[in-house]
C-alpha positions as CSV (number, residue, x, y, z in Angstrom):
1,X,-19.0,76.0,18.6
2,X,-17.1,74.0,15.9
3,X,-16.8,70.3,16.1
4,X,-13.1,69.5,16.5
5,X,-13.5,66.2,14.8
6,X,-15.1,67.8,11.7
7,X,-13.8,66.3,8.5
8,X,-12.9,63.0,10.1
9,X,-14.6,59.7,9.5
10,X,-14.9,58.6,13.1
11,X,-15.8,60.0,16.5
12,X,-15.1,58.7,20.0
13,X,-17.5,55.9,20.9
14,X,-18.2,54.9,17.2
15,X,-18.2,51.4,16.0
16,X,-16.1,51.1,12.9
17,X,-14.7,48.6,10.4
18,X,-11.1,48.4,9.5
19,X,-10.9,49.1,5.7
20,X,-7.1,49.3,5.3
21,X,-4.0,48.2,7.2
22,X,-0.3,47.6,6.9
23,X,0.6,44.8,4.4
24,X,1.6,42.5,7.4
25,X,-1.8,43.1,9.0
26,X,-4.2,42.7,6.1
27,X,-6.1,40.0,8.0
28,X,-7.5,42.9,10.1
29,X,-9.5,44.3,7.2
30,X,-13.2,43.8,7.9
31,X,-12.7,43.7,11.7
32,X,-15.1,45.6,13.9
33,X,-13.6,48.0,16.5
34,X,-14.7,50.6,18.9
35,X,-13.1,54.1,18.6
36,X,-12.0,55.1,22.0
37,X,-10.1,58.4,21.8
38,X,-7.6,60.3,19.7
39,X,-4.0,59.2,19.6
40,X,-0.8,60.7,18.3
41,X,1.4,57.6,18.7
42,X,2.7,57.6,15.1
43,X,3.1,61.4,14.5
44,X,1.4,63.7,12.0
45,X,2.7,62.0,8.9
46,X,0.1,59.3,9.5
47,X,-2.8,61.7,9.6
48,X,-5.4,61.7,12.4
49,X,-5.2,58.6,14.5
50,X,-7.5,56.9,17.0
51,X,-7.0,54.5,19.8
52,X,-9.3,51.6,18.9
53,X,-10.4,48.4,20.7
54,X,-11.0,45.3,18.6
55,X,-14.3,43.7,19.4
56,X,-13.6,40.2,18.1
57,X,-12.5,37.5,20.5
58,X,-10.1,36.3,17.8
59,X,-6.6,37.9,18.3
60,X,-5.7,40.4,15.5
61,X,-2.4,41.3,13.9
62,X,-0.3,44.2,15.3
63,X,2.8,45.3,13.5
64,X,5.6,46.1,16.0
65,X,8.2,48.4,14.4
66,X,8.1,50.1,11.0
67,X,6.8,48.3,7.9
68,X,9.7,46.8,5.9
69,X,12.3,47.3,8.7
70,X,14.5,44.3,9.7
71,X,13.4,44.6,13.3
72,X,9.7,44.7,12.6
73,X,7.5,41.7,13.5
74,X,3.8,40.9,13.9
75,X,2.2,39.9,17.2
76,X,-1.5,38.8,17.7
77,X,-3.6,40.1,20.6
78,X,-6.9,41.9,21.4
79,X,-5.3,44.9,23.1
80,X,-6.2,48.5,22.1
81,X,-4.0,50.0,19.5
82,X,-3.6,53.1,17.3
83,X,-5.2,53.2,13.8
84,X,-5.5,56.0,11.2
85,X,-8.9,57.6,10.8
86,X,-8.5,57.2,7.0
87,X,-8.2,53.4,7.5
88,X,-11.5,53.1,9.4
89,X,-15.1,53.3,8.2
90,X,-17.7,54.1,10.9
91,X,-20.8,52.0,11.2
92,X,-23.2,54.9,11.7
93,X,-26.7,54.6,13.1
94,X,-28.1,57.4,11.1
95,X,-31.0,58.1,8.6
96,X,-28.6,59.9,6.3
97,X,-27.5,58.0,3.2
98,X,-24.1,56.3,3.4
99,X,-21.4,57.7,1.1
100,X,-21.4,54.5,-1.0
101,X,-25.2,54.7,-1.5
102,X,-24.7,58.2,-2.8
103,X,-22.0,57.1,-5.3
104,X,-23.8,54.0,-6.5
105,X,-27.1,54.9,-8.2
106,X,-30.3,52.9,-7.8
107,X,-30.7,50.4,-10.6
108,X,-33.2,51.3,-13.2
109,X,-36.3,49.1,-13.6
110,X,-35.9,46.6,-16.4
111,X,-38.6,45.5,-18.9
112,X,-39.0,42.3,-17.0
113,X,-40.5,43.7,-13.7
114,X,-40.3,41.7,-10.6
115,X,-43.5,39.9,-9.5
116,X,-44.5,38.5,-6.1
117,X,-44.3,34.7,-5.9
118,X,-48.2,34.5,-5.7
119,X,-48.4,36.3,-9.1
120,X,-45.9,33.9,-10.6
121,X,-47.8,30.8,-9.4
122,X,-51.2,32.1,-10.8
123,X,-49.5,32.6,-14.2
124,X,-47.9,29.2,-14.2
125,X,-51.3,27.5,-13.3
126,X,-53.2,29.1,-16.2
């Protein structure tokens, strides 16, 4: 049976970090949230969306209305809200390497190798 969430970053129940948000809500970037369930509040032009619950006790920004419209404004609360899957990064508890770990290669050893503090102190005393 195919996983209906295949190709998405998050799954229901995941903890995730917000990595992108509307310009008015940039203070939410870095906030940890729980992914609750799928949502279609904003329509397909926003891509796949999740209902999320902020985990911080600090109220977070929510844009009411469309970005750039005269009637839009920001409110601050801790209520659940809809957020695009593409704007979330899951905090996975897995043994598989993270996508950034795969992109960034391990640093090569340099000529000056690292020594344990005990080795350094023996050299210094001789």
